[in-house]
C-alpha positions in Angstrom: 3.6 12.3 25.4 4.3 11.8 21.7 6.9 9.3 20.6 9.6 10.6 18.3 11.7 8.2 16.3 14.7 9.3 14.3 16.8 7.2 11.9 19.9 7.9 10.0 19.1 7.1 6.4 22.1 5.1 5.0 24.0 6.5 2.1 24.0 3.1 0.4 21.3 0.5 0.2 21.1 -2.1 3.0 19.9 -5.6 2.5 16.6 -5.3 4.3 15.0 -8.7 4.2 17.6 -11.0 2.7 17.8 -12.6 -0.7 14.9 -14.5 -2.1 13.1 -15.4 -5.3 9.7 -15.9 -6.7 8.4 -19.4 -5.8 7.9 -20.5 -9.4 10.9 -20.6 -11.6 9.5 -22.4 -14.6 6.4 -21.7 -16.6 4.0 -23.5 -14.2 0.2 -23.9 -14.4 -0.9 -22.9 -10.9 -3.9 -20.7 -11.0 -2.8 -18.0 -8.6 -1.0 -14.6 -8.9 -2.7 -11.9 -10.9 -5.5 -12.0 -13.5 -6.3 -9.2 -15.9 -9.4 -8.4 -17.8 -9.6 -6.0 -20.7 -13.4 -6.0 -20.9 -14.6 -5.1 -17.4 -14.4 -8.6 -15.9 -16.2 -10.5 -18.7 -13.1 -12.5 -19.5 -9.8 -13.1 -17.6 -6.3 -14.2 -18.3 -3.3 -14.7 -16.0 -0.8 -11.8 -16.2 2.1 -13.4 -14.3 5.1 -13.1 -16.5 8.2 -12.0 -14.6 11.2 -10.4 -16.3 14.3 -12.4 -15.5 17.8 -12.8 -17.0 17.8 -16.4 -16.0 14.9 -17.5 -18.3 11.2 -17.6 -18.1 9.6 -17.1 -14.7 6.1 -16.4 -13.4 4.3 -15.7 -10.2 1.5 -18.2 -10.5 2.0 -19.4 -6.9 2.2 -15.9 -5.4 -0.5 -14.8 -2.9 -1.5 -11.2 -3.4 -2.4 -9.0 -0.5 -3.1 -5.7 -2.3 -2.5 -3.5 -5.3 -1.1 0.0 -5.3 -1.3 2.0 -8.5 1.2 4.8 -9.2 -0.9 8.1 -9.0 1.3 9.8 -11.6 1.7 6.8 -13.9 -1.2 4.4 -13.9 0.7 1.9 -16.1 2.8 1.2 -13.0 1.2 -1.0 -10.5 2.7 -2.5 -7.3 1.5 -5.7 -5.6 2.1 -6.6 -1.9 2.3 -10.4 -1.3 2.0 -12.5 1.8 5.4 -14.1 1.5 7.1 -13.2 -1.8 7.8 -9.6 -1.2 6.9 -6.8 -3.7 6.4 -7.0 -7.4 5.6 -4.2 -9.9 4.7 -3.7 -13.5 5.4 -0.6 -15.6 3.4 -1.8 -18.6 -0.1 -2.4 -17.0 0.6 -6.0 -16.2 2.2 -7.3 -19.4 5.3 -8.1 -17.4 6.4 -7.9 -13.8 9.7 -7.1 -12.0 10.8 -7.5 -8.4 13.2 -5.4 -6.3 16.0 -7.8 -5.2 15.9 -6.4 -1.6 12.1 -7.0 -1.3 11.8 -10.5 -2.7 11.1 -12.7 0.3 9.3 -10.7 3.0 5.6 -10.6 3.6 4.5 -7.0 2.6 1.4 -5.6 4.4 1.1 -2.2 2.6 2.6 -0.2 -0.3 2.2 3.6 -1.0 3.6 5.5 -4.0 4.5 9.2 -3.7 2.0 11.1 -5.9 4.5 13.7 -6.8 7.6 11.6 -7.4 7.0 8.1 -8.9 10.5 7.0 -7.8 9.6 7.4 -4.1 7.8 4.3 -2.8 7.1 3.2 0.8 6.4 -0.4 2.0 5.6 -1.9 5.3 6.7 -5.4 6.3 6.3 -6.9 9.8 7.8 -4.3 12.2 9.7 -2.3 9.6 8.8 0.4 7.1 11.2 1.0 4.2 11.5 3.6 1.4 13.1 3.9 -2.0 13.9 7.2 -3.7 15.4 5.7 -6.9 12.6 3.6 -8.3 13.1 0.4 -6.2 16.9 0.1 -6.9 17.9 0.7 -3.3 15.9 0.7 -0.1 16.4 2.3 3.4 14.7 1.5 6.7 12.8 4.5 7.9 10.8 3.1 10.9 11.0 0.1 13.1 8.4 -0.9 15.7 10.1 -1.8 19.0 7.1 -3.0 20.9 6.8 -6.8 21.3 4.1 -8.3 19.1 3.2 -5.0 17.3 3.4 -4.9 13.5 2.8 -2.3 10.8 -0.4 -3.0 8.7 -1.3 0.1 6.7 0.3 3.1 4.9 -0.9 6.3 3.3 0.6 9.5 1.8 -0.7 13.0 1.8 -1.3 13.9 -1.9 -1.1 17.7 -1.2 2.2 17.5 0.8 3.7 14.1 0.1 6.3 14.6 2.9 3.4 13.7 5.2 3.3 9.9 5.6 1.0 7.8 7.9 1.6 4.3 9.3 -1.1 2.2 11.1 -0.1 -0.4 13.6 -1.7 -3.7 14.8 -1.9 -2.1 18.2 -4.2 0.6 17.1 -1.7 3.5 16.9 -1.1 5.8 14.0 2.3 7.2 13.4 3.0 10.3 11.2 6.1 11.6 9.6 6.1 15.2 8.3 9.5 14.8 6.6 9.2 11.8 4.4 10.1 9.3 7.0 13.1 10.8 8.8 11.2 11.3 12.0 7.9 10.0 13.4 5.3 10.9 16.0 2.3 9.0 17.4 -0.7 11.1 16.5 -3.5 9.1 18.2 -4.2 10.4 21.7 -4.8 6.8 22.8 -4.6 3.6 20.8 -7.7 2.6 18.9 -9.0 -0.7 20.2 -7.9 -2.8 17.2 -5.5 -2.8 14.3 -5.6 0.2 11.9 -6.2 -2.0 8.9 -6.6 0.9 6.3 -5.7 4.5 6.1 -7.4 6.7 3.4 -6.5 10.3 2.7 -9.5 12.2 1.3 -8.7 13.0 -2.4 -10.3 16.5 -2.2 -8.8 17.6 1.2 -5.7 15.9 2.5 -6.3 17.1 6.0 -9.1 14.6 6.2 -7.9 11.1 6.8 -10.0 8.0 7.6 -8.7 5.1 9.7 -10.5 1.8 9.3 -9.9 -0.4 12.3 -10.3 -4.2 12.3 -13.1 -4.3 14.9 -13.6 -0.8 16.3 -15.2 1.0 13.4 -14.0 4.0 11.4 -12.2 7.0 12.8 -11.7 10.4 11.1 -9.5 13.4 11.4 -10.1 16.7 9.7 -6.9 18.4 10.9 -4.2 16.0 9.6 -4.2 13.8 12.7 -4.2 16.4 15.5 -7.7 15.1 16.6 -9.7 12.0 15.8 -13.4 11.3 15.9 -15.1 7.9 16.1 -17.5 7.7 13.2 -19.2 4.5 14.3 -22.5 6.0 15.5 -24.0 6.0 12.0 -23.0 2.4 11.5 -24.9 1.0 14.6 -27.9 0.0 12.5 -25.8 -2.4 10.4 -25.0 -5.6 12.2 -21.3 -6.5 11.6 -20.4 -3.0 10.3 -17.5 -2.7 12.8 -15.9 -5.9 11.5 -13.9 -4.0 8.9 -12.5 -5.3 5.6 -11.8 -2.2 3.5 -12.8 1.4 2.8 -12.9 2.4 -0.9 -13.0 5.9 -2.2 -15.5 7.0 -4.9 -13.2 9.4 -6.8 -16.0 10.6 -9.0 -17.9 12.2 -6.1 -16.9 14.3 -3.2 -17.1 12.8 0.3 -18.3 9.4 -1.1 -16.9 6.1 0.3 -17.9 2.5 0.4 -17.3 0.5 3.6 -16.6 -3.2 3.0 -17.4 -5.1 6.2 -19.0 -8.3 7.6 -22.5 -6.8 7.0 -21.7 -6.3 3.3 -21.3 -3.0 1.5 -22.3 0.3 3.1 -22.1 3.7 1.4 -21.7 7.3 2.6 -22.0 10.4 0.5 -21.4 12.9 3.3 -18.1 11.9 4.7 -19.4 9.4 7.1 -22.2 11.3 8.8 -24.8 9.0 7.4 -24.6 5.5 5.8 -26.9 3.4 3.6 -26.7 -0.2 2.5 -25.8 -1.2 -1.0 -28.2 -4.1 -1.9 -26.4 -7.3 -2.7 -27.4 -10.7 -4.2 -26.9 -12.3 -0.9 -28.3 -11.2 2.4 -26.4 -9.1 5.1 -23.5 -11.1 6.5 -24.2 -14.2 4.3 -21.1 -13.9 2.1 -17.5 -12.9 3.0 -16.4 -10.1 0.7 -12.6 -10.5 0.1 -12.1 -7.7 -2.4 -13.8 -4.6 -3.7 -13.1 -1.9 -6.3 -14.8 1.0 -8.1 -14.2 2.6 -11.4 -12.3 5.8 -10.5 -14.1 7.6 -13.3 -17.6 6.3 -12.4 -18.4 5.3 -8.8 -21.6 3.6 -10.0 -19.5 0.9 -11.6 -18.3 -1.5 -8.9 -16.9 -5.0 -8.4 -16.4 -7.4 -5.6 -15.4 -11.0 -5.0 -16.3 -13.7 -2.5 -14.4 -17.0 -2.2 -15.7 -18.3 -5.5 -17.8 -15.6 -7.3 -17.1 -12.3 -9.0 -19.8 -9.7 -8.9 -20.3 -6.6 -11.1 -22.7 -3.7 -11.0 -23.0 -0.8 -13.5 -25.6 1.1 -11.4 -24.3 1.5 -7.9 -25.5 -1.9 -6.7 -29.1 -1.7 -7.9 -28.4 -4.8 -10.1 -25.5 -7.3 -10.1 -24.2 -9.8 -12.6 -22.2 -12.8 -11.4 -19.5 -15.0 -12.8 -17.3 -17.8 -11.3 -13.9 -16.6 -10.4 -11.3 -17.7 -13.0 -9.3 -19.4 -10.2 -9.7 -22.0 -7.5 -8.1 -19.5 -5.1 -9.9 -16.6 -3.3 -10.0 -13.3 -5.2 -8.1 -11.2 -2.6 -7.6 -7.9 -4.3 -9.3 -5.9 -7.1 -8.1 -2.8 -9.0 -9.7 -0.8 -11.8 -7.1 1.0 -14.0 -7.3 4.7 -13.3 -7.3 5.7 -17.0 -8.6 2.6 -18.8 -11.8 1.5 -17.0 -12.0 -1.6 -19.2 -8.9 -3.0 -17.5 -9.6 -4.7 -14.2 -7.0 -6.6 -12.1 -7.7 -9.5 -9.8 -5.2 -10.7 -7.2 -5.5 -14.2 -5.7 -4.7 -15.7 -2.4 -4.7 -19.0 -0.6 -6.8 -18.7 2.5 -5.8 -21.0 5.3 -8.8 -22.7 6.9 
C-alpha cells in the first residue's frame, strides 16, 4: 500500500527552523567554508564573504555538506551546511547570502527547479521545504512521521519538474508528481540502507539512480514504478557497496562514476558493466570525501581525501596532486557548468 501525504501549503511564510546566524560575525581567519579556484585547482582562495546590513561577515567556520548549482543560472550556487542552514551566491561565489528562515538548521540536500530558478527544495532532518519566490519565504511540504527516520537526498525531474524525489535514511524513496503537494512511497520495499544520493539521468528523466549507503545502486527506467538492483556488476570491487557518491558525466550518454570505499569505478553503459579508474593509492587505501567532473569534459576530474587534492585531465590515466588549502577535510567539489576553470571546494570538520 502506497503512503500518500497531503499538506496545505500556507499562504504566508512560516518560520521553519527558528532564527539563527552564521557562526562568524567578524572577519575571522578560520580556514573553513568555501574555497574557489579560477585555474582548475592550481591555486585557491577563500570565497566566504557574506552580504549583511550589520557589517562584514564571513562563513569561515561553516562546514559544507554539498553544493547545488542552479541549472538555468550557473552563477547561482547553493550550499548545504551541517549546522548553519543554507547559503547561496548569485555571483559565482564573490559574495553569499542566507535565507533568514534557513539559517540554523543542518541541511542534508538541496535541489533547484531546472525550469524556474525561484523554486528551490531543501531537506533538513525530518522535514522538506520549498520556496517559490527565490528563498524569500518557505513552506513545509513533507514531514517524516516515523521515529528515527530522516530525509537525506533530493532530486528533481528535469523534463517535468513537478516530479520530485526524496530519499530517506530508512531506505524508502518518496515521490511527488505535483511539486510537493502530495507524496507516495515508490519503493516496493525499503532498500536495506539510507538512500544517500538520487540522480536523474540527464538524457532520459524516467531513469533514476538511487545510491544507498551500504546496499549498492538501484535503478528505475520507468520513473520509479519498478526498481532493479545494479550491484551484480560491482561484486568484483571490494568495498563498492560502501557508497559515497554517484557523479554524472554530462559529456557522454549513460556514463557515471561511482565514488565508494574501493575508490572510483566508472560505467559507460548505465550500470551494466563497471571498470576501475586507476588512482595514485591502491583500492580502499584512501577515503575519498569529494569528487567532481567537468560537465563539458568528463575526462577532467577531481577528488579530495582528508589532506590531498587530486586532478586528472585524461580520465584517471594520470593524476597530479596538491595539498588541500585548508586543515579541514575537502567535503564537496563543484566545477562551474559554463566556466570549467572555476572549481569550488567546500570544507568540513570531521569528528573522529
